[in-house]
N, C-alpha and C positions, 0 to 999 in steps of 0.2 A: 504494500500500500504506500503510494507516494504520500508523504506527510503534508497535511493541509490544516488550515485554521479557518474559523469563521469569525465574523465581526462580533457576533453575540458572545462567543466564547472568550474573545479577547476582552470585551467589556466586563464580563464576569470575572476574568482573571484580575483585572485592575481594581474592580470593586472588592475582590478578595484581599487585595493588598491594603486597601484603605481600611478595611474592616478588621484584620488581625493585626355579487351574485352571478350566475351563469350568463355568458354574453356571446360576443361576436363569433361569427362563423369563420373568422380568419380572413386571409387574403389569397389570391391566386398566386401559386409559387412561380408561375411563368411571367406574370406582369407586375407583381408586387402591389397591385391595387386592392384596397380593402373591399371585401364583400359586404361587411357591415361594421359600424363603429362598435367600440367596446361599450358595454352598459355598466357604468360605474355605480357603486353603492357605497355609502359611508361605512368605514370599518374602524373608527375610533381615532382620536388624537389628530383630527384633520386629514387623515388618509382616506383614500377611496380604493376599492378593490373591484376586480373583474376577473373573468376567465376568457381565455382565447382558445378556440378550437382549432387544432392543427392536424395535418395528416400524420398518422402513426408512421407511415412509409411515404416519404416525399416523392418517391418514384411512382406512387399510386395516389395522386392528390384527391381522387374522388372516393378513396377507400375509407377504412376505419379511421376515426379521429380520436385524439386524446385532448385533454384539457391542460392548458398552461395557466397557472395562477399568477396574477399581476397585481401590483399595488402602486399607487402614485401619491405624491404629496404635491398639490398644485403650487405653481409659482406664486410668489407673494408680490411681485412687482411687474415691471415691463417685460412681458413674456417673450422669449425667443422661440421656445419649443420645448421638447422633452429631452432629458438626458437619461439613458438607460445605464444601469449599474450591474456589475457582477463581481462578487467578492472573492471568487476563486474556488479552490478545492482540487479537482471537481467534486461536487457534492454539497457545497455550502449553499445556504438558502439566500437567494436574492431578496426574498420577502423580508426576512429578518434584517438583512443589511440595509434595505431602504428604510426600515423602521428607525434606524439610527442615523437618519439623514443629517441631523444637526451636527454630528461628528464626522460623517463620511465625506460631506462636501461643504464648502464654505457658505457663509451667508450670502455672498455675492452670487454664487451659482444658484442657491435656492431662490433668490429673488428673480432670476431671469429664466429659470427652467422648471418645468414639472419634473420632479425627481421620481423615476420609474424603476421599480425593482420587479424581478420575476424569478420564480424557481424554474431553472431549466428542466426539460423533460427528464424524467427519472429521479428527480430531486424533490424532497420536501412535499409540497402540496400539488406537484405536477406529475401525476401518474408515477408515484415513487417506485423504484426498484426495491424489492425486499428479498432477503436471502436466508437469514438465520433468526432464530428466537433470541431474546436478550441474553438468556443463559448461554446459548451457543456462541454468541458474539463475545461474551466475557471470556469463554474458554479459548476462542480463536485469537483474540487480541493478546491474551496472556501466554500464548505459546512462546517458547524460547527462540527468538529469531537471531540469536548468536550461538547456534548449536555447536557443541564440542564433543559430540559422540554420534555414532551411526543411529542410535536409538532416538536421539533428539531430532535428527534429520528425518527419520521416518515419521515422527510425530508431526513435523511441519508438513510433510507431503500429505499425510492423511487429513490434516486440518485444512490444507489448501483445496484438496479434492472435495471435502464436505462443503466448503464455502462455494466453490463453483457449482457443485451439484444442487445446493440449496437455491442459488440464484436461478438456475434453469428450472427447477421445480416450481418456484414461486413467482418468477418474472420472465419466463422464457419467451413469451410473446414480445416483450419489450426490448430484450437484450440486444438484438441486432440493430436497434434504432436509437441508441442513446449516445452515439458518438458526437464529437464536437461539430462536425459538419451538419448533422441533423439539428443540433441546437442553434447553430448560426442561421440556418434556414428559418427556424421558428422565430428567431430574432428579427429577421427581415419581415416576416408576416406581422410581427408586433409593431415594428416601425410603421408599416403601412396602415395598420389598424389605428395607430395613434394619429394618423394624418400627417406624418412627417415625410417630406420628400427625400431627406438625407438623414443619416444616423449621427447623433451625438452620443458618445459612450465613454464610460469610465470602467475599465476592467483591471482588477488586481490579481496577481499571481496567475493561477490557471485562467482567470478572466482575460489575461493578455492573449492566451492562445485562442480563446473564443473570439476575441476581437480581431485578431490577425486572420483567422480563417474567414470570418465575415468579410473583411476587407478584400481577401483574395477571391471570394465568391461573388461579391457585389461591389467592386471598386468604385463605380460611379455613384454609389449611394452613400459614400462616406462624406460626412461634414467635418467632424472632429473626433478622433479616437485617442484617448489617453490610455496607454498600456503600461501599468506601473507594477514593477516586480516581475519582469518578463520571463516567460518560459521560452526555451529555444526549440522550436518545432522541428529543426533539422536533425536533432540528435536521436539515435536509436534509443529505445526506452531504458535499457540497462545502463547505457552510458549517461543518460539523463539522471538516473537514480544515483550513479556513482558521483556525478558532479554535485548533485544535491548533498550527498553525504559529506563531501569535502567542504561545502558551504557551511554545514553545521559545525564542522571542526573549526573553521575560521571564526564563526560566531562564538563558539565555546572559548577559544583563546581570548577573544575580546572581552568576554565576561570575566574570565579568570584574571586577566590583567587588571580589570576594574575591581574585582573582588579583593584581590590581594592588597589593594590600597585602602580598603574599608575596615573600620574597627571591628565590625561584626562578621567578618569573613571567617568561616570555619575551616578554611583550607590554609595550607602553609606553602610558601613559595620555594623556589621559583615556579614559573608557569608549568614547566615539565613535571615537576613534583606534584603540583596541584592536579594536573591531568591524570597522573598515576593514582592519586587518591580517588578521583571520580571513577576510574576504571575498576579499582579494587572494590569500591562500593557496589557497582553494578554486578560484578562477578560474585561478590558476597551475597547479593540478593538472589542469585541463581542457586547458590548452595543452601541458603537459609533465608526464607522470605522475611521481609521487614514486617513489623507489626503496625497496627493502625488503631487510632482511637475511634474511628468511624468507618463506615463502609460495610457494615453487616458481616464482619469477620472475613472479608475478602483477602485472598492471598496476594501480597504485594511482592511479586517476583521480579525478575530482572526486566522483563518486557514492560511491565507497568511502571517500574522505576525509571526506565529509559524514556518512556513517553513523558513522564513528569519532569524529567530533565530538559527535554526538548522544548516543551510548551513555552516557558518564559524566555527562551532565547529569541522568540519572535518579536519581542518588544523590550527595549532597554528599560522602560518604566517598570517592568516586572522583575528586573534583576534583584531587587531587595527581597522579593518573595523567594527567589531561588537560593539566595544565601541562607535564608531561614530554613528552607526545605532541606538543604544539604546538611546544615548543622544538626537538625533533628534526625535525619536519616543516618548520619554517621554515628548516632547514638542508638540506632535500631528502630526509630519511629518513622514510618513512611507516610504518615497521614497527609502532610501537605503535598508531597510528591504525587500521591494518589489523587488528590483533589485536582491538581493541575493536569494529570493524565486524563481524568474524566472530561475536563474541559476540551482537551485536544481532540478526543474522539467523540465528543458530544454525547456523553453518557449522563443521563439525568439522575437525580437523587433517588428516584423510585426504582432504579435499575433498568429502565427502558432507555432506548437510544433513538435519536433521529436516524434517518437513513443515510447520513453523511458517509459512513464507512463503506456501506454497500454500494452507494452511487459512485463513490470515488473509485472503487475497484472496477465497477462495470464500465465506466467511461474510459479509464486508463487501459483496460484490456482490449477494448474495441479500437482505441486510438493508436495503439502501439503494437508493433510486430515483436512480441516477446518470444523467447525460446520456448519450446514445447517439452523440455525435459528438466527435471530437478537438478541433474548434474550440471547443466549450463548455469543455473542460478548459483550452485555451490562454487563453481569456478569463478564466477563474477564476484561473489561475496569474498572469496579469498583475495582476489586482486584488490577489491575495494578496501579490505582491512589494512592492506599495506599503506594505502594513501589516506584512509580515514579510520584510524584504529578504534576510535570510540563509537562512531555512528555507522560505519560502513556496513556491517552485517545486518543491522536492523533495517536499514533502508533497502538493501538489495534483496533480502529474503522476503520482505513485506509484499512483494508483487507476485509471489509464487502461484497464487490461484490463476494467474493469467496463463500459466503453462497448461492448465487443464480447462481453459475457458471453452464453453460449448458453442460459441459462434466465432466466425472469422473476424480478424481485425480489418479495419477499413480506414487506415490513417490518411491524413491530408499531409503528404510528405514534402511537397515543395510549395512554399508560400512566398509570393513577391508582391501581390496586390498591385500589379501594374495598372497605372491610370488612376489610382486613388489620390485624393487630396493628402497633404502632409499629415503624417501620423506621429504622435509624440510617444516615445518609448523612454520610460524612466527607470534607471537602475540605481540601487543602493549598494555601495562598495562592500559592505560587510553583511549583506542580506544572507540569513542562514538557509532559507528555503529555496530562493531563486537567485543563485549567484550572479554577481555583476556581469560576468562574461556572457551570460545568457542575454542580458539586455543589449550588450554590444553586438552580439550575433543577430538578434532579431531586428534591430535597427538597420543592420547591414543587409539583411535579406529583403526587407521591405523596400520597394523602389522609391518610396517617399518617406522612409523612416528618418526621424530626427531624434538623436539621443540626448537625454538630460542625465547628468552624472551627479549623484548625491553622495558626498563623503559622510556616510552615516552608518548606524547600526540598526538592526532589526529588519523586519519584513515589510517591504514597500516604503514609499517616501511621502506621498501626498497626505496632508493632514496628520503628520506625525511629529510636527514641531518645527519644520524648516520653513521659515517665511519665504525663502528664495524659491523652493520648489512650489509652494502654494501659489505664489505670485505668477510664476511661469505657467502653471496649469490653468489657473483662472483666466489669465489673459488669452490663452489659447482657446479655451472652451467658449468664452463669452465673445471675444473680439476677433477670434481666428488669427491672433498674433503668434506667429511661429517662431520659437526660440532658435538661436544659432545652434547648429548641430555640434554636439560635444560640449555644450556649456556645462560648467561644474558649479554646483551649489556647495558652500563650505560646511564643515562640520559644525554642529550646534554646540555652543559654549566653548 
């Protein structure tokens, strides 16, 4: 499973720190013209909600249809049009993301645009993919994805097969049609149903891939696309995973350097020594699970501890939580690590999950040509461990269900969006989940790509504290003022 975050989970993480109706028939996929407008109804706090019917199979536009859930916050001033949002994942809810519009986009953007979020097909409220029961998901996520014995590799293989078989049994009709190209075609139908001639869009993390595929399919319908925390669509999937694992290593080192300067840091320097203490903690949780004060007696083994370590690396503001979590975990208490792991995988307090994990796997397996044998994953994990010793195995083995996926991959392998208006690609230099090199690569692949470089930490850049990034993005979205390619925004503070 490629690691992902949701806006709602990040908001909950930061709060944790401070506290311790049916509508349109869609549009013709050939003309992009709406068959009927969306029928909006109020859904609280000034938001309006609707549903858009789209073809299950875009190659059969008059066949079975599925529902895409949509939400909008109307513009408060001199309206330009609509801006569509996607928070990433794949699998994260655009409905939840738009509900946080006040923090996701600036007041200036909210004044000029209707802020529109949607759950892509297979996600959340839009015909969601389902694969496993909550208990089975607990067991799957808890599998040791840094196996050090043939028996543990066998457990991983069996767990991956159960995951893939469960998806086929519960969502087999949908699985062939959840790829990014399908979601991009839905997005064009939504653009048309909103009455927009061209698309204005903010996509973060995986949302950059969705935006880039949209631009490649519909280059003349691009008004302004901000792709923040870019994914590199040119990389084979296991190479993409390996690069991400190295990105987490870079972020971990940045955290450790900061931690070792803090009075409450539970680790001892230098950085290499602190990394060794982290590794020993994870390996120790493999031998003897950490205890917890909450969680219904759940076993906090190595996998859950690793997820808890990863989650706060996404945002520098969460680093104090990680210092506390590590301090307690080194004493055997994994309560805080488990809480952060739950946020990462969107596990609720009652033990149920959103479908983020299942949708993430379903989209990734369709979008990428993964090897079809466990031995290929084992070799990739060994190679990744040499370059990313802390995170390599977790990231590489996490995609193993794709080796047994019941439908063929259909990747969009070459993306250049020839003929599109200028597209802004934003990269953060020490981004853990989408390394800066991916932003450089995507900007280079897009015929009209313009790169913005942020000397920062954490995942994505817009609205994370950089006045420079925020100004460049807002000027581009509102006034179509295109920044100079390669412009660099300085480190905060």
